[in-house]
Structure formats: C-alpha cells, structure tokens
N, C-alpha and C positions, 0 to 999 in steps of 0.2 A: 504494499500500500503505499510506502514512504516515497516513491520516487514516480507515480503514474503520471504526476502532473507536470514532470519535466517535458512531457510533449508540449505543452503550452508556454515554456520559458520563453520571455522577451522582456528582459528587464529594461527599464526606461533609459540605462544608458547605452545600450547596444544600438547600430545603427539599424535604422529602416530595412527591413528586407521585402523580398518579393511576395506578392500574396499568395504565391503557392503554398508557402511553409505557414506553420500554426502562427507564429509570432508576426507574420506579416500585416500590415494594416492598409488597407487601400486608401489612396489618397483621393483627395478631391473636396468637395464642399459637402453639401448636406445641409438638412435644415438643425437649428440650433438645440443643443441639448443643454437643459438648466440643471445645474449641480447645486447639492447641498454644500453648505460652506465645509472645505475639506483642505482648508492650506496647513501646512506643518511650520512650527515656529524654529523646528530645530536643523542641525546640520548633519554631519557624517555621524554614523553611530558609532559610539565608543564599543571598545571589546567587550568589557562588562554586561553592556545591555545584551548584547547578542547572546552572551552566555546564560543571562536570564531569560531570554526570548525562548531560548533552546529548552530551556527547562520548564518553561510555562508551556510549550508545545507538548512537550512528555507528558503534563499534568492534563492538559484539556483534551487532547488527541489521541495520545499514545506513544507510546516509546518507539514506533516503528515509523513515525512521521517526521520528517526533517526539513529544516528550512531551506536547504539548499535543493531538495527533491519538489518542494512545491514553491516556487517562486510568486505565485498569487499570494500567497501570505504577506510579502513585503507590503503590499497594499492594504491589507488589515493592520498590520502593526503601524503603518502610518497613521491610520485612522485612529489606532488605539492611543498613540502618542498624541494625537491633536485632540482627543477626550480627555487626556491627563490633565489638561491645562488648569482646571479650576483645584486641581488637588495640590497647586503649588500656591493658593492663595493662604494668608495667615490663618484664617479659620479650621484650615485642616491641619496646621501644623501639630495640635494634640494628637491627632490620630498615628502621625509617625512617630510621636513621642512615647503614644501608648503600648505600639507595638514594638518598641524597640529598634526602629527603623530609621537610618539617617534622612534628615530632610531633605527633600530634592532641590537642586538648583536650576532643575531643566525638565523638561518631561522625559528625556532618555533616563532620568534617576527615579522616574517613579514606578520602574517594573517590581522592585520587591514587594510592592503591596500586594499585586495579584498572584504573584508566586507565593507569597504568605498564605494568602486566601485558600489557594487550592492545596497547598500542603497540608493546612488545618483539615480541610476536606478529606484530605487523603488519609489522614490520621484517624477518621471517625469511624467508629466500630458499630455506629447504630444504623438504623434501617433509614431510607430517605427521608419517609414521613416523620421521623423524629429528629431531624436535624434542621435547626433554625437559623437566623443569621445570628441571633444572641449567642447560641450553642458555637458557631465558627468563631466568634468573637472571644469568647472564653478560651477556647483551643489554641488561638494564636497569642493571647495573653500567658495562656499557660506554658506554651513553646518558650516565649523568650523569658519568662520569670516576672513580668510586669504586673502591677496591682491593676485592679478594675478602675476605669477612671470614673471620676464623680458624675460627668457628663458623657454619655458615651454615644449622643446623638450623631456627632458626625462621624464616629467610626461605622454605626449602621448604616447611613447614608453611604459611606465609602465602599461598605462591602457589597451593598446592593448595587451599587454602581459597576462593580467588577463583574458580578453576576450577569447584568444585562449587558455588558460590552462581550462578555464569552459567550453567551446563549445567542447574541444577535437577534433577540426576539423583539426588543425593547430599546428605546434608546433614552437613557435616563439624562436627568437635568440636576446636577450636584447643587446649585444655588447656594454658594459658597457664602452671600451675604444675607441671607434669608436669617430674619429673627429665630425663628422657631421652623428649624429643619424638619423637613418630611420627605417620604418617598416620592419622587416627582419624574414623570415620564413624559416626553414628546408624543403626542399623537400625530397621524398622518393629516395631509393638507384637507381631508375629509371634513374635518372640524375646525373650521377658519374661525368659528366664533369662542373655541375653548381648546385653545392648542395646547393646554398641559393638563395632565390629569395625576391627581396625588392621593396618597393615603398616609395614614398617620402611622407613626414609628412603633405603634402598639403591634403592627404586624409582625415585627421582628422577632415577636417572642413565638410565633407560629411556625409550622413548618414552611421550608423557602417553597414547596410546591402552591401553598396555600396562600402565602404572601403575593406571589405573582398571578395567583387565581384572581385577585382583587383586579387585576388590569385587564381581563381578559377580554371582558365584553366590551370595555371602551375601545379596545385596540383593534377588535375584528367587527365591531358595529353589526349591523344587520346580517353580515354573512354568517355568523354563529347560527341565527334563527333560520335563514334560508337553508343551510347546509343540513341543520336538523330537523326541519320541518318538510324537505322538499320530497314529492313523490317520487320515488325510485321507477316508478313503473313507466312514468312519461320518459319522453325523447327528448334529450337535450344535447344536441350534435353542435361539435365547434369545429367549424371548417378553416382549412388552410388558408382560403381564396379570401375569406374576409378578415383574417386577424394576422396574416403577413404584414412586416412592417411597411412595405411597400404600399399598401392598400390603406393602412391606417394613416399614412403619411398624407397620399395621395387626395383620398376622399374624406377622412374623417379630421385632416390637419391636425393630428395629434402628435404631442411632442413627448419625451421621455424626460422623466424627474427621477435620477438616480438616488436612491433612497439606503439607508444603512439598517433598516429593521426587517427581518422576513415579515412579520406581521402587516407590513404596509407594501409588501410586493404585489403588483397588479391593482392596487388601488386606482381608481380612474374617477377625474373630476371632471363632468361634462362641460362645466361652465368654461374653467381653463383650458380644458382638454388636453390636460397633463395626465399621462400614465407611468405611475411609480413602479420601478424595476430594481430590484435589489442588486446592488453592486458587487458582491462579494461572492460569487459561484465556488470558488474553491472551498469555503467555510461549509456550504452544503454538501459537497464533494467529501470532503473529508469526514462529515458527521453520516454522512450515508453509509460509509463503509467501517463505521466505529462497530467493535465488539461490544461485548457487554460486561465487560471487568468491572470490578467493585468501585474502582477509585473514580468512575465517571457515572455512578449511578444517581447521584445527587444532580447533576445536570440535565441527566436524561431524564428526570423524574420533574424537571422545571418544564422542558419542552412537552412533555407528555400532558402535563396539568394544562398547558397554555395551548395544546391541540383544541381545535375550533369542533372538530367532530365529536359527537356524542362518544360515552366510554365504551358503549357497546358496539358501536361501529368501528372502533380502531382495531378491535381483536378480528375482524372480519375482512377487512381491508388492509392490503399488505403495501399499499403504497403511503410511504411518508411526505410531509411537508416538502423536504430537501429534495426528494427525487420530482414531485410536481414543480418546483422552481426551476429545477435543471431541465426539464422537459419543455418547458413553457418559453426558456431562451430559444430552444429549437424551434418550437412552434411559430415564435414572431419573428425571427430572424434569420434562420438558416434554411428553412424549406423553400426559399425564394431566392434566384440568382439575384435580383434586382434589391431585395431586402439585404442580404448579404453586404451587397456592395455600399448601401446607404449606411447600414450599421458601421461597417468598417471604416469608412470614411468618417463617422462621427467619434468612433474609439480612437484614429488617429489625431482627430481635432483634441480630442483629452489630453493625450500625450504631448503635443505640442504645445497646448497650454501649460504645462507643468503637473498635469493633475496625475496622481498615481492611480492607475489601472488594473485591476485584478487581470494578469495575462491568461487566465483560463476561459474569460470572456471571450477571445478570439477564437479559442478552439469551438467553444459552443456556440458563436453566432457566425463564423465564417466560413466553417469546413462543410461543403457538401457531402451528405453522407453516402451515396454513391454516384457512380459515374457508368454510362454505358446504358445498355436496354437489354432487358430480356436476360437470356443466359449470359451475355457477356458484361452484364453489371458487375460491379467491383465495388466493396465499402472502401472508405477512406481509411488509409492505416491507422492514422493517430486515433480516429473515433473507434476503429476495431480493438485498439490496444486499451481501451477505458474500461475499467471494471464493471460489469452488469450491475453491480448494486448503485451503482448512478441512475438507472432508469426504473419506472415502474414496469412490473411483473407483465403487466398487460401490454407494453410496448418493447419487449424483447422479442426475437426470434429464436427458432429451435437451435440455435447455438449461443444465444444468451447476449447476442449483439443488439444495438439499437435498432427498433423497426419504426420507422417512420410512414404515418398515413396521411391521406388528405382529409379524412374525418377523424375526430376524436370524440371520446364521450366525456362529458361534464361530470358524471358521476363514478365513472370507473377510472377512468385517466387523471381526472382533476377532483377527486372527491371534496377538496377543501378550496381551490382556488377556481373551481368550474363556474361557480355563480358570477365571479369578477369577471371570468373570460366572456361569459354569455353577455354581461352587460356593455362589454366593450363592443362584442360583435354586432349586438343588436344596435347599439350607437351609429356603427359604423355602416351598417346596412341602410340605416334610414337616411345617408346623405346621397343626394344625386349627382349624378356628373353635370357638370354646368357647361362643357363644351362638347362638340363632335368628336373631337381628339380621345375625350375620355369615355367615350362610350366603347371605342376601340380596345381600350386598356383596361376599361371595367369589366374584372373577371370574378368580382364578388360571390356572383351566382353563376357557376359554369353552366349549367343545363340554360339557364335563361340567355346568357350569352352566346352559348352554340345555336340556339333557337331563334335568336334574333338575326345573327347573321346568316344563317341559312335560309330564313325566309326572306332575307335581303337579296342575298345572291341569287337564289332561285327564282324569286321575283323578279328582279332586275332582268334576269335572262331570259323568262318568259315574255316580259314586256319588250326587250329587245328584238325577239322573235316575232312579237306581233306587229312592231313597225316595220319589220323587214317583210312580212307576210303582207302587210298593206301596201308597201312600197311595189312590191312585185305584182299586186293586184292592178293597182294604179298603172303601171308601166303596161301591164298586159292589155287595160281597157285602152288606154292612148294608143298602143301599137294597134289594136283591132279597129280603131276608127280610121287610122291612117291608111 
C-alpha cells in the first residue's frame, strides 16, 4: 500500500511534463476555479518536522504508508500547517505548557501536538465508545508527568481540532480570541446565513464519536433525511452525459469550489453555481485501504458515526464514503475527453498560481480508463495498478479493476452522495442551449440528441429529394410543351 500513489507523483518543483504522463497537466485556459484560502506562511521544511510528519503518518494511516510513496500528502501537510496558524496565538500557550511541549515559533513547530494526541490514542486500551477528548487529555498529561491545568478549555479545543484535521470530515475554527471557547466548525456555503456551528465543551466528556455526532445533521443537512427516507425501489440514474465537467461548464455554467471537508464534497449552490469538490483524494485513497488495526479504531469510529447512512444500511452497503468520492472524480472529469482537458488546464493553473495540489488528482481526473475498441481495448497502465479497494464493488470488473459506465445508480454506486449528484444533474438538464452550435454539442440526453439529428438529416434528405423530383417534373412538363 505504501507506494501505490507514486504513480501520480508530480511535485510542484518538477518541470511540467507531457499530458501522456500521470503528472502531466494540460495547458491552456479554462474557466476560473475558486479556491478556499490556502496560502502557507512557512518556507522550507526543517528536518525535525519531516520526522514528526513521518510519525504522524504511521499513527494515522499505518506503518506501511510513506511520505515519499504518496506525494499527495505534501499538499495535505501544507494544509495542516496553514491550519496550525491559530495555535501560535498566545491564548494557546497554556496548551503547550500543559502537555510539556515546546512553544512553537512557526507552524512547522506545531507537529508535536498532533503526534502527542495520536500517541495518547494509541496507548488507549478502552473501547472506542469509552474514549473521549477528556480521556485523551488525561493520557497526554500522564505521559508527560504534568498536572491537570486549572482551565483545560483550550486544550479541549486543540485536541478537537487535531481530530478534525486528521479525519477531514469537518473544518474546525479554533477562535483563539473567543472569551468562552467552544467546539466550532465551518459549514459549507449552503448555509450562508450561519457559516459556523458550535457545541459546548461539555461534549468533551462524552465519547469522541458522540461529540462528532452533534455536528452530523448540520454538516450533511437535508442529505441525511433524503438518504434515510429514499425509496430504493425507484430508479435514480446518473448519466455521464449530463454530469461530465464539459457539460456542467458549457450549459450549467458551473464552477468548482475546492474544499477541505469530505462532508462538503459535491455540495451545490444553484444561486452561485458553485460545486464543492474535496481537494485531497490521497486521503480518501489511503483510508479506503486501511486495515482495522486497533490503533486507528478511534478515528474509524468517528467516520462511522458521521456517516449519513442509517446504521442498518451501512452493514448491507459495502461502498464507503471515500470510495464514492474517488469514483465521483472519474464521473465528473475523466469519462469525457473534453472534460479531461478542461480539468487538466485548471489544475495546471492552480500549480502556476503557487497552490499546492494533491498530485493524485491528475491520475483520477486526467487518465482515460481504456483506449481502443471492443477486443482491442486496453486499460490505462496507471489506473490498472491502483488497488481495487479504491473503487466500489459495483464498479469493478471480473479482475477487480475499475469498470466505468455511461449510467450509474444513485443508490447503489453513490448511496451517500447520490442525492447531491442528482441535484446537479437535474439543474444541468434544465438549462437550455442558447445557440445553434450548442444544439450540436448538447449530448446530455443521448437518445434525444440522436433522434433530433436523425430526424433532421432524414427529413432534410427527403426535402432535397422532393425538390429534385419537383424540378424534374417541371423540366419534363416544359420539354413536353416544346
């Protein structure tokens, strides 16, 4: 598992390669992509930070995962260090003192905190349902031989933030200047009137999964009820022709909003026409392949508790949220030549703007699955080498490789994200072509497209034949009179 993402290696410092390679990024224009704030304040990475990052990877993803074998983690760590910025505030100084950690002078120096949190989790012998944020804090204090601080509120906020950054299901807001610290998270753009959701620190005494449960309904919103109440007997088809990025851009005028929360993936705002896309597919890939060893049971319990599917459905559906996210990249960007070119150009623009991009995006979004036709078709070598655990069981062939289709099932292939994809599809299908040229390019409904042009061509030919017959009849009549 450790080196599978080497296939997508394309560090920002490397020269731009040809599009035929995984790291190749197509040049050119493309519509603008809006980006969440993602600017780092740090320079070159010191050696101690790299050692702590390696330890963090081992604790969170497993000892068989390496930073060198998964270059997409560089972008994730860049995001982590940007998120560490509030920890430099003086209000969090007691946190470092309480845990016996040196006060950081830059975001590079903040890695001891997440490492200490997960080492405390690893030492736990309790069941996940018995582990709380307060239990983790007590284990951290015990490890360093420190006394319990009189006010542990900022310690609770810091540990909660580390868990959010590690699971990537919520985006925490540390609010260092808040007079009364609370557990606060950013919501997606759907909630413009209330962008933050908060819970009191009393939840830190409950199990970690119960703490995150308090944010579940607000983060998923109506999707939770729609998934839970949806009638599985109805047909809910997702068509590649209506959901590929070329179609969404050309007819729906939809733009991408890159986000750092899995819960916000594929959120769509019809007013602004922004489609949220999770920007770290490497995290989804690594989590899809994780085994069930004890040291990561706590993180897994958080993700399972935050799952929008009813508990009874999770047992019967073998598709995980991470697999749905990975498959959605293929559906939106990779199953159309024009879509691959558009997203490739935009990813290239991100790199040129100095944004750190998860290199695995290029593999997922710019690689054509198969070349050739019928018996002469051949699967892309780099996609073939990806582990089968990355894809839903319903989208694998007999050899356990990715099997793409023109039509997907919202309930079987995307049991969690299907309703969001249906919303985007319905919005796009409502948009009408404004020019004659758009009629030719509009293949959102293939049957309608072929029917329209078949009628047009056959009808046109019939009209031409009719005109010729009329001309011949007139000529014969004139010649007969002569």
